[in-house]
N, C-alpha and C positions, 0 to 999 in steps of 0.2 A: 504494499500499499504506500508506504513512504520510501523514498530513495534519497541517498546522500546527495548533496548539492552538485549540480552539473547536469545539464539537460540531456535526456536520452535521445538517441537518434531514431527510435522507432516506437511504435505504440505497444506497450507491454500487453501480453495476453492475460486472460483471467488467472491462469496458473501462476504467472509471475506475481500478479497482484496478491494472490493468496500467500505466496512465499514472502513478500514484503510484509504482509499482515502478521505472519507467524514470527518474523524476525524482529519487527520493530514495535509491536504492540506490547503494552504493559511494561515499558521502561519506566524509570522513576519520572522522567519528563522528556517530551519530544518538542524540539524547537523547529518550527516550520517557517521557512523563508517564503513569504507570500508573493514575491516579485514574479510577474508573468503568469499568475494563476487566475482563472476565471472565478468571479465572485460566488455565484450560485453553486457551482461544482465544488469549490473549496469548502464552502459552508456546510454542504450536505455531508461531505466525508468527515469533517471535524465534529459535526453534531453526533454522528454515529460513534466516533472514537471516544468522545467525552462521556457519552451514555454507557459505553462499555467499561469505563473506569480509567481511561488513559488521561494523564495530565498533559495538556497541550499549551504551548506558548506560540503565538503568531507575531512575527516581526516584519517590518517593512510593509505594513498594511497599506501605505499610501501608493504602493506600486501594484496593488491588485487591479486586475483588468475587468471591465464590464463590457459585454457585447452590445453593439449599438453605438451610434454616434454620441458625442457629448450633448448636442442639442436635444436629442431624443431622451437621454437620461436626465437632463435638466427638467424637461416637462414632467417626467415620471416622479422626480423628487418634489417638484412644485405641487403636484397632486397629493403626494404624501403629506406635505406640510399643511394641507387644508384639513387633515383629519383632526377632529376635536372630540371632546366628550359629548355624547349625544344629548344627554339630559341637561347639561350646563356647559355650553360652548365657551363661556368666559373663564372656566376653570382651566387655565393654561397648563397646570402641572399634571393634568390627568394623562395626557399623551405627550411623550417627549420625542422630539425630532432631532436626533444627533447630527452634528456637523463634522466632527473629526473622523478621519478614515478608520482609526482603530475602533471607535465606538460604533460606526455604521457596520463594520464587519462583525463586531460582537452582537449587534442587534439582529443582523441577518442569521447568524447561527442560532440565536435565541428563538427566532421564528420557527426553527426546525426541531426544537426541543420542547417537551411538555414542562415548561419552566415553572408552572404553578403547582406542580406536584413535588413532594420531597425528593423523589428520584431526579427530576429535571433540575430542581434547584441545586442539588449536590453536583450534578453534571456541569452546570454553569460556573460553579465555584472552582472547577478544575480547568477553566479556560482563562487565558490572559491574552491580551492583544496590545500591540505597541506600534507607534510610528517609528521608523528607523530601527536601529538595533542597539538598544541601551545596554549598559553593563548590568549584569554579568553575561548576558546572552551573546555578546560579541565575542566571547571566548569559548563558546560551546559549538558543537557540531550542529549544523543546520541541515534540514531535510527539505526535499521537494516531493510533491505528489504528482507523478506522471499523468495520471488520468484526469488531472485538472488544469494542465498547462495549456495556455492559449496556442502555442505553436503546434500542439497535437490535436486540439479539439475545435479550433476556429479556422475556417477556410481563409486563405491569405487575402482574398479580395473583400472580406467582410469588415465592416467598420467596428471600432472599439474605442474605449476611452479609459483613462486612469481614474481610479477612485480619488486620488489626491487632487486631480484637476476639478472633479465634480464638487469635492468638499470646499475647495478654494472659491468656487462660484457662489457658495451658500454660507460664507462667513468663517471658514477655517483660516486662521491668520498665521499659522506656524509652518507653512511650507518652506519658506526661505531658511528658517532656523533649522529644520530637519535636514535640508539640503547641505547646509554648512557643517552640521555635526557629522553627516554621512561622509563628507569629503575628508574630515579629520580622521574618522574611523578607518577609512580605506587606506590612508597613508600609514597608519599604525599597523594595519593588517598586512600591507605589502612588506613592511620591514620584518614582521614576524615570520612571514612565509619565506622570505629570502634566507633568514637565519635558520629556519627549519630545514630548507633544502640543503644548505651548506653543511649542517650537522649530519644529515643523512648521507651526503656524499663523502664526508670525512669518515663516517663509520664504515661505509662500504669499502673505501680505500684501505682502511685499517684491517678489515677482515681479509682482503685479498693479499695483504703483505704478511699475514700470519702463516708460519710454517709449523705443521704438526707432525709429530712422529708417527710411525705406522701403528704403534700401540694405541696412542691417543685417538687416531683416526678410527680404529676398530671399535673402541669404546663408544665413540660418538655415533658410529653406524648402528650399533646395537640399540642405542637410545633413540634412534630415529632422527638425529640431527645432522647426519652426513649428507 
């Protein structure tokens, strides 16, 4: 179901999806990078996972993709904003209309969960969503969900828009801040990656230069390390 970050080159078959489910489900916590995922497909998979007991953290929610043009989705959100309490429309706190991408994604998942029951409420407690990748999730392994990626599920000629652009049109004011923080994070991440590659190369060179006696080689072969 989940796959480590790095977009796949093909559409996984159901058997592969089951294999991902058996490998990744019921870890202590799964961090999902939402960049390039379709909103509805992502929400449906996450809703099922949290109902099954999995703790999920969604990062980079501003880069979630919605099928349809920005103009079309603005009209749909404008219609959503008109929803009020039926018996007392002036009671503005009855229905909340979230503006931030993380909260819109959270609300979309909530719509697929029986959140008014104890089971659904406990499931929503297992879900977190963020714009950008805040600490400490910037130091954890991030996963993608192949069955929800735009490059695999949306035809190339179809229109789409970013959730962050839609939020900016309706009052979300932190897009530039998140962009600046993401640039800083990527610089640190690049330094860490170069250091990791150098350490891995040094280790492989050191292993090549090691010379073992025949007796030691036989012992390692019996243990399965040769």
